[in-house]
Structures are given as C-alpha cells and as structure tokens.
All heavy atoms as TSV, in Angstrom:
chain	resi	resn	atom	element	x	y	z
A	1	MET	N	N	0.848	-1.189	0.000
A	1	MET	CA	C	0.000	0.000	0.000
A	1	MET	C	C	0.889	1.246	0.000
A	1	MET	O	O	1.994	1.223	0.515
A	1	MET	CB	C	-0.909	-0.005	1.238
A	1	MET	CG	C	-1.917	-1.135	1.196
A	1	MET	SD	S	-3.232	-1.188	2.451
A	1	MET	CE	C	-2.670	-0.244	3.779
A	2	VAL	N	N	0.376	2.305	-0.598
A	2	VAL	CA	C	1.061	3.596	-0.558
A	2	VAL	C	C	0.105	4.626	0.027
A	2	VAL	O	O	-1.111	4.521	-0.132
A	2	VAL	CB	C	1.560	4.039	-1.959
A	2	VAL	CG1	C	2.641	3.105	-2.476
A	2	VAL	CG2	C	0.433	4.132	-2.950
A	3	SER	N	N	0.672	5.614	0.697
A	3	SER	CA	C	-0.161	6.574	1.428
A	3	SER	C	C	-1.095	7.377	0.528
A	3	SER	O	O	-2.189	7.746	0.947
A	3	SER	CB	C	0.728	7.521	2.235
A	3	SER	OG	O	1.581	8.249	1.369
A	4	TRP	N	N	-0.688	7.658	-0.693
A	4	TRP	CA	C	-1.518	8.511	-1.537
A	4	TRP	C	C	-2.555	7.727	-2.346
A	4	TRP	O	O	-3.307	8.308	-3.125
A	4	TRP	CB	C	-0.664	9.419	-2.411
A	4	TRP	CG	C	0.316	8.746	-3.326
A	4	TRP	CD1	C	1.568	8.326	-3.022
A	4	TRP	CD2	C	0.108	8.438	-4.691
A	4	TRP	NE1	N	2.151	7.763	-4.126
A	4	TRP	CE2	C	1.274	7.816	-5.174
A	4	TRP	CE3	C	-0.952	8.619	-5.582
A	4	TRP	CZ2	C	1.417	7.379	-6.479
A	4	TRP	CZ3	C	-0.808	8.182	-6.882
A	4	TRP	CH2	C	0.365	7.570	-7.317
A	5	LEU	N	N	-2.610	6.409	-2.142
A	5	LEU	CA	C	-3.671	5.569	-2.726
A	5	LEU	C	C	-4.298	4.739	-1.604
A	5	LEU	O	O	-4.184	3.510	-1.589
A	5	LEU	CB	C	-3.101	4.647	-3.817
A	5	LEU	CG	C	-2.610	5.303	-5.089
A	5	LEU	CD1	C	-1.895	4.288	-5.979
A	5	LEU	CD2	C	-3.763	5.954	-5.841
A	6	PRO	N	N	-4.944	5.402	-0.645
A	6	PRO	CA	C	-5.479	4.674	0.510
A	6	PRO	C	C	-6.537	3.647	0.107
A	6	PRO	O	O	-7.322	3.864	-0.813
A	6	PRO	CB	C	-6.094	5.778	1.381
A	6	PRO	CG	C	-6.348	6.909	0.454
A	6	PRO	CD	C	-5.313	6.816	-0.634
A	7	GLY	N	N	-6.497	2.521	0.797
A	7	GLY	CA	C	-7.498	1.489	0.564
A	7	GLY	C	C	-7.199	0.574	-0.604
A	7	GLY	O	O	-7.965	-0.342	-0.896
A	8	ARG	N	N	-6.095	0.809	-1.296
A	8	ARG	CA	C	-5.741	-0.040	-2.437
A	8	ARG	C	C	-4.565	-0.929	-2.078
A	8	ARG	O	O	-3.556	-0.467	-1.557
A	8	ARG	CB	C	-5.370	0.808	-3.654
A	8	ARG	CG	C	-6.571	1.569	-4.200
A	8	ARG	CD	C	-6.272	2.257	-5.481
A	8	ARG	NE	N	-5.879	1.302	-6.516
A	8	ARG	CZ	C	-5.599	1.649	-7.762
A	8	ARG	NH1	N	-5.660	2.907	-8.123
A	8	ARG	NH2	N	-5.247	0.747	-8.646
A	9	THR	N	N	-4.713	-2.196	-2.349
A	9	THR	CA	C	-3.612	-3.133	-2.172
A	9	THR	C	C	-2.938	-3.293	-3.527
A	9	THR	O	O	-3.605	-3.580	-4.527
A	9	THR	CB	C	-4.127	-4.489	-1.659
A	9	THR	OG1	O	-4.819	-4.273	-0.425
A	9	THR	CG2	C	-2.985	-5.456	-1.442
A	10	LEU	N	N	-1.635	-3.075	-3.546
A	10	LEU	CA	C	-0.899	-3.078	-4.805
A	10	LEU	C	C	0.027	-4.285	-4.911
A	10	LEU	O	O	0.499	-4.806	-3.908
A	10	LEU	CB	C	-0.052	-1.804	-4.911
A	10	LEU	CG	C	-0.780	-0.470	-4.740
A	10	LEU	CD1	C	0.222	0.670	-4.770
A	10	LEU	CD2	C	-1.829	-0.289	-5.807
A	11	THR	N	N	0.296	-4.673	-6.135
A	11	THR	CA	C	1.322	-5.678	-6.369
A	11	THR	C	C	2.673	-5.000	-6.154
A	11	THR	O	O	2.759	-3.762	-6.066
A	11	THR	CB	C	1.263	-6.216	-7.810
A	11	THR	OG1	O	1.597	-5.139	-8.709
A	11	THR	CG2	C	-0.101	-6.787	-8.149
A	12	THR	N	N	3.721	-5.787	-6.104
A	12	THR	CA	C	5.052	-5.208	-5.960
A	12	THR	C	C	5.352	-4.258	-7.111
A	12	THR	O	O	5.863	-3.156	-6.910
A	12	THR	CB	C	6.116	-6.320	-5.886
A	12	THR	OG1	O	5.811	-7.167	-4.775
A	12	THR	CG2	C	7.508	-5.754	-5.726
A	13	GLN	N	N	5.022	-4.682	-8.320
A	13	GLN	CA	C	5.272	-3.844	-9.499
A	13	GLN	C	C	4.496	-2.527	-9.402
A	13	GLN	O	O	5.021	-1.461	-9.715
A	13	GLN	CB	C	4.875	-4.596	-10.762
A	13	GLN	CG	C	5.171	-3.831	-12.035
A	13	GLN	CD	C	4.797	-4.609	-13.289
A	13	GLN	OE1	O	4.233	-5.696	-13.223
A	13	GLN	NE2	N	5.109	-4.051	-14.444
A	14	GLN	N	N	3.244	-2.589	-8.955
A	14	GLN	CA	C	2.442	-1.375	-8.812
A	14	GLN	C	C	2.998	-0.469	-7.720
A	14	GLN	O	O	3.016	0.751	-7.869
A	14	GLN	CB	C	0.995	-1.739	-8.509
A	14	GLN	CG	C	0.265	-2.367	-9.673
A	14	GLN	CD	C	-1.097	-2.893	-9.273
A	14	GLN	OE1	O	-1.295	-3.407	-8.172
A	14	GLN	NE2	N	-2.059	-2.766	-10.189
A	15	ALA	N	N	3.461	-1.062	-6.619
A	15	ALA	CA	C	4.028	-0.275	-5.528
A	15	ALA	C	C	5.290	0.446	-5.982
A	15	ALA	O	O	5.493	1.628	-5.675
A	15	ALA	CB	C	4.323	-1.165	-4.326
A	16	VAL	N	N	6.136	-0.239	-6.741
A	16	VAL	CA	C	7.352	0.386	-7.269
A	16	VAL	C	C	6.980	1.527	-8.209
A	16	VAL	O	O	7.559	2.612	-8.148
A	16	VAL	CB	C	8.251	-0.656	-7.970
A	16	VAL	CG1	C	9.378	0.016	-8.745
A	16	VAL	CG2	C	8.807	-1.644	-6.952
A	17	ALA	N	N	5.989	1.306	-9.069
A	17	ALA	CA	C	5.539	2.361	-9.978
A	17	ALA	C	C	5.009	3.562	-9.196
A	17	ALA	O	O	5.273	4.713	-9.556
A	17	ALA	CB	C	4.467	1.820	-10.926
A	18	ALA	N	N	4.266	3.318	-8.134
A	18	ALA	CA	C	3.720	4.403	-7.311
A	18	ALA	C	C	4.844	5.208	-6.665
A	18	ALA	O	O	4.784	6.445	-6.604
A	18	ALA	CB	C	2.783	3.837	-6.247
A	19	ILE	N	N	5.874	4.522	-6.198
A	19	ILE	CA	C	7.016	5.204	-5.589
A	19	ILE	C	C	7.753	6.029	-6.639
A	19	ILE	O	O	8.101	7.194	-6.405
A	19	ILE	CB	C	7.966	4.187	-4.926
A	19	ILE	CG1	C	7.283	3.576	-3.697
A	19	ILE	CG2	C	9.291	4.837	-4.538
A	19	ILE	CD1	C	7.983	2.345	-3.153
A	20	GLN	N	N	7.975	5.458	-7.813
A	20	GLN	CA	C	8.658	6.193	-8.879
A	20	GLN	C	C	7.849	7.414	-9.306
A	20	GLN	O	O	8.413	8.483	-9.560
A	20	GLN	CB	C	8.914	5.273	-10.068
A	20	GLN	CG	C	9.954	4.208	-9.774
A	20	GLN	CD	C	10.082	3.196	-10.889
A	20	GLN	OE1	O	9.124	2.915	-11.598
A	20	GLN	NE2	N	11.268	2.638	-11.039
A	21	LEU	N	N	6.546	7.263	-9.377
A	21	LEU	CA	C	5.690	8.388	-9.738
A	21	LEU	C	C	5.769	9.487	-8.681
A	21	LEU	O	O	5.896	10.673	-9.018
A	21	LEU	CB	C	4.248	7.910	-9.915
A	21	LEU	CG	C	3.241	8.920	-10.426
A	21	LEU	CD1	C	3.657	9.478	-11.780
A	21	LEU	CD2	C	1.868	8.281	-10.541
A	22	ALA	N	N	5.731	9.101	-7.424
A	22	ALA	CA	C	5.830	10.085	-6.345
A	22	ALA	C	C	7.173	10.810	-6.388
A	22	ALA	O	O	7.241	12.019	-6.143
A	22	ALA	CB	C	5.628	9.399	-4.996
A	23	GLU	N	N	8.240	10.084	-6.717
A	23	GLU	CA	C	9.567	10.701	-6.795
A	23	GLU	C	C	9.686	11.654	-7.986
A	23	GLU	O	O	10.505	12.568	-7.973
A	23	GLU	CB	C	10.651	9.623	-6.885
A	23	GLU	CG	C	10.828	8.870	-5.586
A	23	GLU	CD	C	11.813	7.715	-5.698
A	23	GLU	OE1	O	12.103	7.261	-6.836
A	23	GLU	OE2	O	12.279	7.256	-4.649
A	24	ALA	N	N	8.867	11.468	-9.010
A	24	ALA	CA	C	8.913	12.316	-10.201
A	24	ALA	C	C	8.199	13.646	-9.989
A	24	ALA	O	O	8.372	14.577	-10.782
A	24	ALA	CB	C	8.294	11.580	-11.391
A	25	VAL	N	N	7.428	13.763	-8.937
A	25	VAL	CA	C	6.624	14.966	-8.703
A	25	VAL	C	C	7.498	16.210	-8.539
A	25	VAL	O	O	7.192	17.261	-9.104
A	25	VAL	CB	C	5.697	14.776	-7.474
A	25	VAL	CG1	C	5.046	16.082	-7.065
A	25	VAL	CG2	C	4.643	13.730	-7.783
A	26	GLY	N	N	8.587	16.105	-7.817
A	26	GLY	CA	C	9.456	17.266	-7.586
A	26	GLY	C	C	9.987	17.862	-8.885
A	26	GLY	O	O	9.796	19.051	-9.146
A	27	PRO	N	N	10.651	17.040	-9.711
A	27	PRO	CA	C	11.158	17.576	-10.979
A	27	PRO	C	C	10.047	18.094	-11.891
A	27	PRO	O	O	10.212	19.113	-12.552
A	27	PRO	CB	C	11.880	16.382	-11.613
A	27	PRO	CG	C	12.260	15.514	-10.455
A	27	PRO	CD	C	11.151	15.689	-9.461
A	28	LEU	N	N	8.901	17.417	-11.923
A	28	LEU	CA	C	7.786	17.880	-12.758
A	28	LEU	C	C	7.258	19.223	-12.266
A	28	LEU	O	O	6.924	20.097	-13.065
A	28	LEU	CB	C	6.652	16.852	-12.768
A	28	LEU	CG	C	6.925	15.579	-13.555
A	28	LEU	CD1	C	5.805	14.560	-13.326
A	28	LEU	CD2	C	7.089	15.871	-15.021
A	29	THR	N	N	7.217	19.392	-10.963
A	29	THR	CA	C	6.756	20.651	-10.381
A	29	THR	C	C	7.691	21.794	-10.773
A	29	THR	O	O	7.238	22.886	-11.135
A	29	THR	CB	C	6.650	20.531	-8.854
A	29	THR	OG1	O	5.713	19.502	-8.543
A	29	THR	CG2	C	6.199	21.832	-8.216
A	30	GLU	N	N	8.991	21.543	-10.735
A	30	GLU	CA	C	9.963	22.566	-11.120
A	30	GLU	C	C	9.828	22.934	-12.598
A	30	GLU	O	O	9.882	24.110	-12.953
A	30	GLU	CB	C	11.384	22.093	-10.821
A	30	GLU	CG	C	11.723	22.071	-9.351
A	30	GLU	CD	C	11.612	23.445	-8.714
A	30	GLU	OE1	O	12.101	24.434	-9.312
A	30	GLU	OE2	O	11.034	23.547	-7.621
A	31	LEU	N	N	9.657	21.937	-13.453
A	31	LEU	CA	C	9.492	22.215	-14.883
A	31	LEU	C	C	8.226	23.023	-15.137
A	31	LEU	O	O	8.231	23.971	-15.927
A	31	LEU	CB	C	9.455	20.902	-15.668
A	31	LEU	CG	C	10.760	20.111	-15.696
A	31	LEU	CD1	C	10.531	18.733	-16.280
A	31	LEU	CD2	C	11.827	20.868	-16.458
A	32	ALA	N	N	7.141	22.654	-14.467
A	32	ALA	CA	C	5.879	23.392	-14.630
A	32	ALA	C	C	6.030	24.822	-14.139
A	32	ALA	O	O	5.521	25.760	-14.768
A	32	ALA	CB	C	4.763	22.677	-13.875
A	33	ARG	N	N	6.755	25.000	-13.045
A	33	ARG	CA	C	6.975	26.350	-12.517
A	33	ARG	C	C	7.716	27.201	-13.532
A	33	ARG	O	O	7.406	28.379	-13.718
A	33	ARG	CB	C	7.755	26.269	-11.200
A	33	ARG	CG	C	7.932	27.622	-10.530
A	33	ARG	CD	C	8.608	27.519	-9.178
A	33	ARG	NE	N	7.727	26.800	-8.259
A	33	ARG	CZ	C	8.145	25.888	-7.385
A	33	ARG	NH1	N	9.422	25.580	-7.295
A	33	ARG	NH2	N	7.296	25.294	-6.585
A	34	CYS	N	N	8.691	26.609	-14.214
A	34	CYS	CA	C	9.426	27.341	-15.263
A	34	CYS	C	C	8.496	27.789	-16.383
A	34	CYS	O	O	8.716	28.828	-16.997
A	34	CYS	CB	C	10.535	26.463	-15.841
A	34	CYS	SG	S	11.930	26.236	-14.739
A	35	LEU	N	N	7.477	26.994	-16.652
A	35	LEU	CA	C	6.516	27.330	-17.703
A	35	LEU	C	C	5.407	28.252	-17.207
A	35	LEU	O	O	4.625	28.766	-17.997
A	35	LEU	CB	C	5.882	26.048	-18.261
A	35	LEU	CG	C	6.837	25.094	-18.969
A	35	LEU	CD1	C	6.136	23.782	-19.271
A	35	LEU	CD2	C	7.368	25.732	-20.235
A	36	GLY	N	N	5.311	28.421	-15.895
A	36	GLY	CA	C	4.286	29.284	-15.327
A	36	GLY	C	C	2.901	28.664	-15.293
A	36	GLY	O	O	1.897	29.382	-15.358
A	37	VAL	N	N	2.838	27.334	-15.221
A	37	VAL	CA	C	1.545	26.645	-15.153
A	37	VAL	C	C	1.564	25.648	-13.996
A	37	VAL	O	O	2.636	25.192	-13.573
A	37	VAL	CB	C	1.213	25.897	-16.470
A	37	VAL	CG1	C	1.049	26.867	-17.617
A	37	VAL	CG2	C	2.266	24.868	-16.805
A	38	PRO	N	N	0.388	25.297	-13.483
A	38	PRO	CA	C	0.331	24.294	-12.409
A	38	PRO	C	C	0.820	22.931	-12.927
A	38	PRO	O	O	0.631	22.611	-14.107
A	38	PRO	CB	C	-1.154	24.220	-12.056
A	38	PRO	CG	C	-1.761	25.465	-12.607
A	38	PRO	CD	C	-0.922	25.851	-13.792
A	39	PRO	N	N	1.450	22.140	-12.062
A	39	PRO	CA	C	1.965	20.835	-12.479
A	39	PRO	C	C	0.919	19.929	-13.129
A	39	PRO	O	O	1.210	19.273	-14.129
A	39	PRO	CB	C	2.494	20.208	-11.186
A	39	PRO	CG	C	2.774	21.369	-10.301
A	39	PRO	CD	C	1.776	22.423	-10.667
A	40	CYS	N	N	-0.290	19.912	-12.591
A	40	CYS	CA	C	-1.335	19.057	-13.172
A	40	CYS	C	C	-1.678	19.498	-14.595
A	40	CYS	O	O	-1.889	18.673	-15.480
A	40	CYS	CB	C	-2.592	19.067	-12.307
A	40	CYS	SG	S	-2.383	18.186	-10.758
A	41	GLU	N	N	-1.726	20.799	-14.818
A	41	GLU	CA	C	-2.026	21.313	-16.157
A	41	GLU	C	C	-0.902	20.978	-17.128
A	41	GLU	O	O	-1.139	20.516	-18.251
A	41	GLU	CB	C	-2.243	22.823	-16.111
A	41	GLU	CG	C	-2.574	23.418	-17.464
A	41	GLU	CD	C	-2.767	24.938	-17.404
A	41	GLU	OE1	O	-2.961	25.492	-16.311
A	41	GLU	OE2	O	-2.710	25.556	-18.479
A	42	ALA	N	N	0.338	21.204	-16.699
A	42	ALA	CA	C	1.480	20.918	-17.567
A	42	ALA	C	C	1.533	19.437	-17.930
A	42	ALA	O	O	1.707	19.074	-19.097
A	42	ALA	CB	C	2.779	21.339	-16.874
A	43	THR	N	N	1.350	18.576	-16.939
A	43	THR	CA	C	1.404	17.137	-17.182
A	43	THR	C	C	0.262	16.700	-18.083
A	43	THR	O	O	0.463	15.945	-19.043
A	43	THR	CB	C	1.348	16.370	-15.848
A	43	THR	OG1	O	2.416	16.817	-15.017
A	43	THR	CG2	C	1.477	14.882	-16.069
A	44	GLY	N	N	-0.936	17.172	-17.795
A	44	GLY	CA	C	-2.093	16.794	-18.603
A	44	GLY	C	C	-1.961	17.223	-20.046
A	44	GLY	O	O	-2.202	16.439	-20.963
A	45	LYS	N	N	-1.550	18.469	-20.251
A	45	LYS	CA	C	-1.404	18.966	-21.626
A	45	LYS	C	C	-0.290	18.236	-22.362
A	45	LYS	O	O	-0.418	17.932	-23.545
A	45	LYS	CB	C	-1.167	20.472	-21.632
A	45	LYS	CG	C	-2.422	21.246	-21.300
A	45	LYS	CD	C	-2.205	22.729	-21.419
A	45	LYS	CE	C	-3.528	23.442	-21.172
A	45	LYS	NZ	N	-3.439	24.872	-21.411
A	46	ALA	N	N	0.805	17.975	-21.668
A	46	ALA	CA	C	1.908	17.245	-22.304
A	46	ALA	C	C	1.468	15.842	-22.696
A	46	ALA	O	O	1.824	15.347	-23.762
A	46	ALA	CB	C	3.108	17.181	-21.369
A	47	MET	N	N	0.671	15.205	-21.854
A	47	MET	CA	C	0.204	13.850	-22.159
A	47	MET	C	C	-0.795	13.857	-23.304
A	47	MET	O	O	-0.761	12.983	-24.171
A	47	MET	CB	C	-0.424	13.210	-20.917
A	47	MET	CG	C	0.593	12.877	-19.847
A	47	MET	SD	S	-0.152	12.253	-18.347
A	47	MET	CE	C	-0.771	10.681	-18.917
A	48	LEU	N	N	-1.670	14.846	-23.345
A	48	LEU	CA	C	-2.668	14.916	-24.410
A	48	LEU	C	C	-2.047	15.261	-25.755
A	48	LEU	O	O	-2.529	14.848	-26.800
A	48	LEU	CB	C	-3.744	15.951	-24.069
A	48	LEU	CG	C	-4.689	15.566	-22.947
A	48	LEU	CD1	C	-5.589	16.749	-22.596
A	48	LEU	CD2	C	-5.515	14.355	-23.318
A	49	ASP	N	N	-0.976	16.024	-25.719
A	49	ASP	CA	C	-0.341	16.497	-26.945
A	49	ASP	C	C	0.881	15.681	-27.333
A	49	ASP	O	O	1.584	16.027	-28.263
A	49	ASP	CB	C	0.076	17.957	-26.766
A	49	ASP	CG	C	-0.381	18.822	-27.915
A	49	ASP	OD1	O	-1.205	18.351	-28.705
A	49	ASP	OD2	O	0.101	19.954	-28.011
A	50	PHE	N	N	1.150	14.604	-26.608
A	50	PHE	CA	C	2.370	13.831	-26.830
A	50	PHE	C	C	2.382	13.186	-28.202
A	50	PHE	O	O	1.441	12.517	-28.601
A	50	PHE	CB	C	2.529	12.741	-25.768
A	50	PHE	CG	C	3.746	11.885	-25.990
A	50	PHE	CD1	C	4.999	12.383	-25.693
A	50	PHE	CD2	C	3.634	10.617	-26.514
A	50	PHE	CE1	C	6.127	11.615	-25.911
A	50	PHE	CE2	C	4.757	9.838	-26.731
A	50	PHE	CZ	C	6.002	10.335	-26.424
A	51	ARG	N	N	3.451	13.455	-28.936
A	51	ARG	CA	C	3.691	12.807	-30.233
A	51	ARG	C	C	5.158	12.418	-30.262
A	51	ARG	O	O	6.019	13.292	-30.131
A	51	ARG	CB	C	3.391	13.776	-31.381
A	51	ARG	CG	C	1.921	13.981	-31.593
A	51	ARG	CD	C	1.676	14.995	-32.708
A	51	ARG	NE	N	0.806	16.016	-32.127
A	51	ARG	CZ	C	1.118	17.289	-31.989
A	51	ARG	NH1	N	2.238	17.761	-32.427
A	51	ARG	NH2	N	0.279	18.133	-31.430
A	52	PRO	N	N	5.453	11.139	-30.427
A	52	PRO	CA	C	6.873	10.750	-30.493
A	52	PRO	C	C	7.576	11.487	-31.619
A	52	PRO	O	O	7.004	11.701	-32.689
A	52	PRO	CB	C	6.829	9.251	-30.781
A	52	PRO	CG	C	5.448	8.811	-30.427
A	52	PRO	CD	C	4.558	10.013	-30.586
A	53	VAL	N	N	8.790	11.892	-31.374
A	53	VAL	CA	C	9.573	12.585	-32.388
A	53	VAL	C	C	10.191	11.541	-33.306
A	53	VAL	O	O	10.844	10.613	-32.862
A	53	VAL	CB	C	10.679	13.448	-31.740
A	53	VAL	CG1	C	11.574	14.065	-32.796
A	53	VAL	CG2	C	10.064	14.498	-30.851
A	54	ASP	N	N	9.959	11.699	-34.565
A	54	ASP	CA	C	10.551	10.812	-35.556
A	54	ASP	C	C	11.814	11.501	-36.061
A	54	ASP	O	O	11.758	12.439	-36.853
A	54	ASP	CB	C	9.569	10.563	-36.708
A	54	ASP	CG	C	10.114	9.621	-37.763
A	54	ASP	OD1	O	11.305	9.224	-37.660
A	54	ASP	OD2	O	9.366	9.279	-38.683
A	55	ALA	N	N	12.962	11.064	-35.570
A	55	ALA	CA	C	14.229	11.716	-35.899
A	55	ALA	C	C	14.473	11.729	-37.398
A	55	ALA	O	O	15.136	12.630	-37.914
A	55	ALA	CB	C	15.373	11.013	-35.188
A	56	LEU	N	N	13.945	10.758	-38.109
A	56	LEU	CA	C	14.180	10.709	-39.540
A	56	LEU	C	C	13.393	11.778	-40.286
A	56	LEU	O	O	13.746	12.130	-41.410
A	56	LEU	CB	C	13.824	9.320	-40.087
A	56	LEU	CG	C	14.663	8.173	-39.516
A	56	LEU	CD1	C	14.163	6.846	-40.070
A	56	LEU	CD2	C	16.132	8.365	-39.840
A	57	SER	N	N	12.348	12.333	-39.673
A	57	SER	CA	C	11.540	13.338	-40.355
A	57	SER	C	C	12.062	14.759	-40.129
A	57	SER	O	O	11.569	15.691	-40.719
A	57	SER	CB	C	10.077	13.248	-39.905
A	57	SER	OG	O	9.960	13.652	-38.557
A	58	VAL	N	N	13.064	14.907	-39.256
A	58	VAL	CA	C	13.628	16.224	-38.981
A	58	VAL	C	C	14.884	16.398	-39.824
A	58	VAL	O	O	15.815	15.612	-39.722
A	58	VAL	CB	C	13.985	16.373	-37.483
A	58	VAL	CG1	C	14.611	17.736	-37.207
A	58	VAL	CG2	C	12.758	16.145	-36.616
A	59	PRO	N	N	14.927	17.422	-40.681
A	59	PRO	CA	C	16.127	17.628	-41.500
A	59	PRO	C	C	17.367	17.818	-40.627
A	59	PRO	O	O	17.293	18.453	-39.574
A	59	PRO	CB	C	15.808	18.910	-42.282
A	59	PRO	CG	C	14.346	19.066	-42.193
A	59	PRO	CD	C	13.906	18.414	-40.922
A	60	VAL	N	N	18.473	17.272	-41.045
A	60	VAL	CA	C	19.717	17.354	-40.276
A	60	VAL	C	C	20.082	18.805	-40.004
A	60	VAL	O	O	20.546	19.147	-38.934
A	60	VAL	CB	C	20.866	16.630	-41.026
A	60	VAL	CG1	C	22.193	16.834	-40.315
A	60	VAL	CG2	C	20.548	15.150	-41.147
A	61	SER	N	N	19.841	19.701	-40.955
A	61	SER	CA	C	20.166	21.120	-40.752
A	61	SER	C	C	19.401	21.702	-39.566
A	61	SER	O	O	19.905	22.534	-38.845
A	61	SER	CB	C	19.883	21.920	-42.014
A	61	SER	OG	O	18.492	21.858	-42.337
A	62	LYS	N	N	18.162	21.247	-39.343
A	62	LYS	CA	C	17.362	21.728	-38.215
A	62	LYS	C	C	17.927	21.188	-36.906
A	62	LYS	O	O	17.963	21.876	-35.901
A	62	LYS	CB	C	15.906	21.290	-38.350
A	62	LYS	CG	C	15.195	21.903	-39.518
A	62	LYS	CD	C	14.825	23.322	-39.252
A	62	LYS	CE	C	13.996	23.853	-40.406
A	62	LYS	NZ	N	13.753	25.258	-40.330
A	63	VAL	N	N	18.359	19.936	-36.889
A	63	VAL	CA	C	18.897	19.320	-35.683
A	63	VAL	C	C	20.201	19.990	-35.278
A	63	VAL	O	O	20.447	20.263	-34.121
A	63	VAL	CB	C	19.116	17.794	-35.898
A	63	VAL	CG1	C	19.812	17.177	-34.708
A	63	VAL	CG2	C	17.793	17.104	-36.178
A	64	ARG	N	N	21.032	20.311	-36.258
A	64	ARG	CA	C	22.326	20.928	-35.976
A	64	ARG	C	C	22.237	22.428	-35.766
A	64	ARG	O	O	23.208	23.088	-35.450
A	64	ARG	CB	C	23.291	20.641	-37.125
A	64	ARG	CG	C	23.651	19.178	-37.196
A	64	ARG	CD	C	24.718	18.934	-38.212
A	64	ARG	NE	N	25.018	17.521	-38.287
A	64	ARG	CZ	C	25.427	16.912	-39.362
A	64	ARG	NH1	N	25.610	17.585	-40.483
A	64	ARG	NH2	N	25.660	15.624	-39.357
A	65	GLY	N	N	21.059	23.006	-35.964
A	65	GLY	CA	C	20.871	24.437	-35.759
A	65	GLY	C	C	21.319	25.293	-36.917
A	65	GLY	O	O	21.517	26.480	-36.781
A	66	SER	N	N	21.493	24.697	-38.066
A	66	SER	CA	C	21.943	25.452	-39.247
A	66	SER	C	C	20.766	26.044	-39.988
A	66	SER	O	O	19.701	25.582	-39.987
A	66	SER	CB	C	22.685	24.535	-40.220
A	66	SER	OG	O	23.731	23.878	-39.551
C-alpha cells in the first residue's frame, strides 16, 4: 500500500511504480513552474499532446541548428 492511494492493495510492481511516480513529482513541479503553469495542467497537456519525435523526419540542418 502507498499513502496517496489509501485502501488499495498493490502488487510489488504497482508499488514500485507508485514510488517512482511520487519521486517524479518534484522535478515535474519545477518544470511546470518554469513554464508558469500548475503541475497538473502541464502534465495533462503534455500527455494529451504527446507525439513521439521521428528523428528521420527532422532535417539534419534543423537538428544541428543550421
């Protein structure tokens, strides 16, 4: 069990994931602060707008800053 999911019994894998997620909150909060938005908003928008970058579709000149 983890404190922020009361009443839920977790598997070992779920408990580890919950701990890792809790540990990620600090860095995510700092990044959101840099953007001037609440952490929940930044995370939600990033998740909704997430598109994997296809390195092959980016011209080399753009990657190198030319």
